N, C-alpha and C positions, 0 to 999 in steps of 0.2 A: 505493500499499500505506499502509494508517496503522498506527501504533504504538499502543498502546494502553498504560497502565501499570495494572496492576490488585495492588490489596494483599489477601493472603488470609490470613484468621486459620485456623490450624491447632492443634485439638487433639489430645494424644496421637496424631498422624500422621494425623488426619480432619480434612479442611477443612470449617467448622463455615459461612462465609460468604468471600466478596469485595467487596472494595470500592473505590471509584479515587480516595478520598482516605485518606492515611495516618492523618488525624485522625479520619476516622469509624473505617479499623480499631481502634486504638489503644483509642476508645469502646465499641467491641465487645468486645475482648479485655480489658479493662478489669472491665466489666457481667458476662464469663463467670469473672473470678477473685472479684469479689464473690461471686457465685452458688454457687463452689464451696463459697468460703470459709463458705457461711452453711447450707449441706447439714448438715454433721455438729451447727452449734447446733442447726438445728431436729430434729435426729434425738436429740438429747439432753435437748427438749423434750417427751420419751414422750408425742407429742399422739396416738398411736396412727396415723400417717398412717406406708402403707410408704414405704420408701428413694423409689421413684418418683414418690409424690407429694410430697415432700420434694423431690425436685429440680427438680418443677414449680414449687413453692411459692418456691422459691429461684430459681428465675431470673424471678418475678412481680415477687417481692420488688426482686431487682435491677436488674431493667429498669425498675423503677419509684421509683430510688431517690429520686431529689429530691422527691417526692411525701410517702415516706415519712419521710424526713428529713426536712421540715415538716411533717406530722403528730405526729411523737413529740416535736418540738419543740412544738406547740400552734400552731403559727404556721396553718397551712393546714385548713380544713375540708375532709372529704372528699365528693365533689362529689355530690349531693342523686343517693340509692337510693331505687327506691320504698319507699312505707313499705305496711303493709296497708290502712290507709286509704286512698290512691291507688288501690294495686290493685282494690279494691272498687265505690271511684269509675269505674275505667276500665273493670271487666266490669260494670258496670250499665249503663253508655254504649253499650256495645259488645253487649250481650243485646237481643235480639229477639222482640220479644213480642206 
């Protein structure tokens, strides 16, 4: 018989995620705390997003907090996103004539 130690992140009595290390569980819990704190901030911004979209955006920002922090500091640029020119070039190369 094996003994397995698991760390469970609970929010309002609901199991969110299970981890095998306390460090990972604590990091996820902290990320959820950041997300929870971002929701009212985003709602207050009056961006025309419903609460569900604000929660999704808050979760995304919290999940990518290190990259976001660097972007806000001007340290790291966003990974290259396809530009209109790149999309046109890709469309031409994949079109059948």
